[in-house]
N, C-alpha and C positions, 0 to 999 in steps of 0.2 A: 885619257882623253878628257878634254874639258869642252863643254858647250854652254852657251849663254843665251838666255831669253831676255829681251828688252820689253818693258811695259811702261806706260805713262799713267800718272794720276795727278789730280789737282787737290790740294788740301790747304786749309788754314790752320794756323797755330799761333801761340804766344809763348815766348820764352820768359818765364818769371817763376819766382819762388814765393809762395804764400807767406813765408816767414820774413820776407824782405818788404821794406816800404816801397812805394812806387818810385821814389828817388833812387833807392839802392838798386832796384830792378833796372832802372834806366841806366845807371852807372855801369852795371855788370853786363847787361844784355843789349843796351842801346835801343835803337828803334824797333828791334825785334820784340821788345817788351810792351809794345803798344797795347793798352787795355782793350782796344777795339779789334784786335787780331790783325793778321796779315797772312797772305797766302803765297804759294809757290806752284809752279808747274813742274812737278817732280818727274824724273826719269829713273826707273828702277831696272837694274841689271842683276839677274840671278844666274850664277854660274854653278853648274853641277859637274861632277866628274864620275867616271866609271869606265868599265871595259866596253868595247864595242861588241855588240851581240853579233855572232856569225850568222844568226837567222835573219835579223832585220837590218843590220848595218848601222844601228843606232846605239848610242849610250842610253838614251831614253827618247821617247816620242816627244818632240817639242810642242805639239798640240796639247798633249796631256800635261806637260809642264806648265804651259800657259793656263790651262784650266785650273790647275792647283793654285797658281799665283792669283788668278782672279777670285777664286772661291775664298781663299784664306787672307788675301791682302786687298786687292783692288776693289772688290765689291764692298768691303768694309770701310775703306778710307777715301775713295774718290768723291770729291765734292763734299767733304765733311770737315768738321773742326776736330783736329786731332786731340785737343785738350779735353773735349767733353763728349765726343760722339764715337770714338774709336776704342773698342774694347781692349785691344792689345796694347794701347798706349795709356790705359788707366794707371794712375799712380806714378807716372814717369814724367820727368821734365821733357818737353816735346822738342828736343834738339835733334838734328839730323843723325848724330851719333847714336842716340837712344832709339831713334826710329829704325836704323839699320839693325841694331841688336834685336829689337822686337820683331822685325820682319824675319830675321834668322830663326828666332824661337818659334814663330808660327809655321815656317816652311820646313824645318829640318826633318821632322818625323814624316809628313806626307811625301816628301821626296824619297825617303828610304823605301816607301811602298812601291815606287816605280823602278826600283832596282838601281838607284844612283845615290850619290852622296853630295850634300850641299858643300860647295867649295867656297863661295863668297857671295855677299850681298853688297851691291854698290848702289848708292842713292845719290843722284845729282839733284841738289837743291836749286842751284842756279847754273848758268853755263860756266861759271868760274869756280864753283864750290861743290865738292862731292866728298863722301866718305865711303870707305870700303871696309867691310868687316869679314873676318875669316873664322869666326867662332872663337870659343875659349880654347886656349892652348895650354 
């Protein structure tokens, strides 16, 4: 059985490499390399899987899953600059792909403690663009 929790956060970022010139960053990353940053209203979907408990009828309590997501992700990233304020994004290019990987890494272990397994992390950057990560295979 799969269940999904949806959350929202707002965050700023800049796509750039320090070893590139400003003109090279603009060439590779376009307007997303703006030195003054830009932001998105992200939508996060966390899907977990497991067996349905005969006692509760749940794979996991969605309220508990929401608390885990808030503690490990939302509270750290909402209304922040990913490049400089978010601990789990330190040392990473702040692409949506890398964000999904970092979120997975933050959530995988805490989700095991509620008796489920992380199945996927889906991050919508815009209404037209999203990434979905299923962990390392």
